[in-house]
N, C-alpha and C positions, 0 to 999 in steps of 0.2 A: 454456621450462622448463629448469631445471638440476637435476642430482642431486648429493647430498652424502652422504658416509658419516657417519652419525650416527643418533640416535634422537630422536623427537619425541613428547611427550605433551601433552595439553590438558585444560583445565578451563574451563568456561563460554566456549568458543570462543577462549581465549587459550592459546598454545602455548609450551613451552620446548623449545629445540633443544639436545640434549646431544651434545657433541663430545668426542672423545678417541680415542686409539689402541685397538687390540685389547686387551681385558682391562682397560680403564680404569674400567669400571663403568657404562657407559651403560645397558645393559639392566637391570642390578641396581637402579640408581636409578629407572628407569622402573617396574619392578615394585613398588618401595616406594610410588611415587606412585599406581599403579593400585590398590594396596591401600587407599589413602585415598579413592579414588573418581574419580581422573583417568581419562581415556580415552586409549588409544593412538592416535597418528596414524601413526607408522611406526617400525619397528625395522630398523636396519642401512642402509637406503637411503631418504633423505628427498628428495622432490621439492619444489622451490621455484619459486613463480610470483609475479611482481609484478602485483597486481590492484588498481586504484584507489588506488595509493600504499601498499598494505599487502603485506607478504610473506606469502603463504599457503603453508602446508606441507601436503603430502599424501603418499600412498603408492602404489606400483605395485599394481594390482589383484591380481597373483599372490601378493603377500605380505601383503595387508591383514589386520589382526587377528592376525598371528602375531608372537610375540616369543620370543627365545631365553632360556631359563633355564639358565645354565651348569651343567653336570653333571647336568642333568635332561632337557633336550630342548626342542623347540618347544612353546609353549603357544598355544592359541587364546583370545583375549580380546576384550572390547568395543573397538571402534575407531570413530573418526569419519572422515568423508570428507576433511575439511580443517579447518584452524584457522589463525588469524592469529598470526604470530610475536610474542612479547612479550619474551622474554629468551633469551640465549645462555649456556650453561654449558660451560666448558672443564674437563674432568676430568683433563687432563694437568698442569695447573698448580696450585700451592698459593698461597693468599693468606696472607702472613705478617703484614700489618698488622691491628691490632685494628679500626680504623675506616679502611679504605682509601679513597683517592680513587676515585670510581666510574669504571669503565672502560667503553668502548663497542666494539662490533663492527659493522662495516658489511657488510650483505648486500643485494645488488641495489640499492645506492645508498641504503639506509635504515639509520639508526643504531639499535642496540639495546643495552640494558644487557648487560654482560658480567661474569660471575662466574667466578672461579677456584675450582673446587670440590674439588680433590684433598685428601683427608684432612679435610674439613669434616663433622663428625658431625651438624650441624643442617641440612645442605644440602637434604634432602628437605622438611623443614618450611618452609624459606625459599622454595623454589620453589612449594610449595603456597600459601603466603601471597601471593606475587607473582601467581600465576595467578588467585587469587581477587580481584585488584584492588589489592593492595598495591604499594608502589613503594620503590625504594632512594633514600634521601634524600641529597643532597649534604652533604659534610662542610664545616663553616664554618672 
C-alpha cells in the first residue's frame, strides 16, 4: 500500500483521483461532486493498492468520511470503503487545446486517463459523466 496527497471521490464503484497542490481545489471539486450524489473515498490522504490488476483507492480509518471545506471546517459526509480508480485529474495544469490528444497517468503500473482541470468550468460535470461509465474518446 502507498499513500498519496490528493482527494478521491467515487460513483458506482469508479473513482476519480484529484491531484494538485494546496489550495488547487481538490476538496472544493469533491464537494461539488458529493452534491451531485458521489461518495467520498478520501480527502487529503489517499491509500492506493493494486488488487487483481486494478488500482483500488481507500482512506485511513482515522479520517474516513471527513472532508475539508475551506473557510468552514471539517465536514462529516457519506464515504465508501474503497473504489477502483478510473481517472486522474491534475488541478495544477490547464488544458489549452479545444480537443486535446488524450493524456495518460501511470499509477502502480496501470494506465489511466489524465485530465488537466485548472480553470475548466465544466470539470465537475465531466468527471460525473466519466464515473457514470462515460469515456474520453481519442481525437482522429
